[in-house]
Each structure stands twice: as C-alpha cells, then as structure tokens.
C-alpha angles and dihedrals in degrees: 000000000000135000129199139198138175119239132190122244132175087263102045137284121335130190130233119198111190125200100190126206116223093231103018120201095171142015123220116197111196131185130190137245133271096266105031144041140241093287096080117131095251098047090045092051094051092046091049100047111026096065087062086063099047100271118123111213121205118190117207118207106198121230094252090059094043086053092055098248118149100218131047123254122240119309095253089058090056090053089051090053091049091050091050090050094052089047091054095049128088104216123180096166131063110293121224119190120210149143147159123277108321088014090056091051090051092049092052092048092048104037100095095040092052096046097246121170093214147350129235113201116193115192093347108207096230090179139344112280110284093004107096090158088069093071122178093189092117088068089063095039093051097046091100095209136081110287134200116194117197108194137177115241090230100039108144090202092061130346117212094251090059091066122086116268092236094059119105098245134173116194122209106211112238094354126140129210091290088054087244117146124209120252090244093045129119093263137026123251089250091055090048092054090047090055089052093051097042096046092048092049093047091050093047093051094042100043110016120024102021 
C-alpha cells in the first residue's frame, strides 16, 4: 500500500509517494531522471519489493514534472526539491538518498548536506553521450557517503568500464541508460529488475542498515 502527499518547494509543489515497510529498518528516498517520472521500471521495482524486506521507499516527483513540463529544470532546482522532501519527511531509520540519472546526480551532490547514510545511483550519467571528457565523476567522489552505482552494460552516458575500479558497481548485462535489456539480450527484463532489487538490498544490509 502506498500513500502520497504534496509538499512545497522553492520551485513549486512536488509529490512524495511513500511505500512503507511494516517494520522499517531503513528509508530510501528516490527521485527520477530529467526526462521521465517516478514510474520508471527501476524505481517501480524498488518501491514494490524493498518494503517487504524492511526498507521504506519514498518516491519524489520533482516540481517540473508535477507541473507537466517535459524536461527537467536546472540541477540546483533538483537539489532544492530533494532538500524540501527530506525536510517534509519524518525519518527514524537511516536515510539513503538515491535516484536515476539526473536524480542520481542530485542525490550524490546532496547526500552529505542532508545527513544521508548512503547514496544509490541508478544509471548515473557519467558524461553526456559521446562526450567522455565532460566527466561528472567528481559528484560521486565528493558524495562523502557509501555509494552503490547500478549501471547498464551499454549505457552511452557511462559504460561500467569507465568507472573507477574501487567504486561499488553493479552491472546490468545488455542494459541501456533506461536499464532496459534487448529481447535477444543475455538476460530478460524481469531478471534485470531482480538484479537491481537484490543488489540494492544486499548493499543496504551490508553497508547501511546492518
């Protein structure tokens, strides 16, 4: 069962959809990417399955999406939305910030300042497509908290081999930036989503909630 509420941010109303665990031992706040909402396959899978294992999942729909725009506003506005979301939540368990793509960047930038215990980066956009010299790696390196990156093997915005070897990285075989796998790929879409959920849960238990 999920509940939702509208919150105010400096850039207009945002929406929080909470999937609450019965006996929560951790809270995961996730925001979406720059061209989609909170209904992407990866966010939906995490919100569906993690509460069964004691992790409350809160999905943040940023103001630009609530307002019906098609493209995200500037990165600092996403950080403002994330800050407003944390301020509106009552959290009594370790808080992990996360998101997909632009939401992952915002989580990494904001983690330390918002007192997060960790950061989950789904499809982190390491650089614009075809522009590896425009690296955003410092956003991950400066997060100051444990990080798990879940990346598609064929992501044009950052292939797994482009990330440092010491980074905690889960690779989704054959997946693109949307963590979608081709029908003729090495694994099915269902298997890809299972890897996302299982690797996230394993990391949370090992490094965050105990």
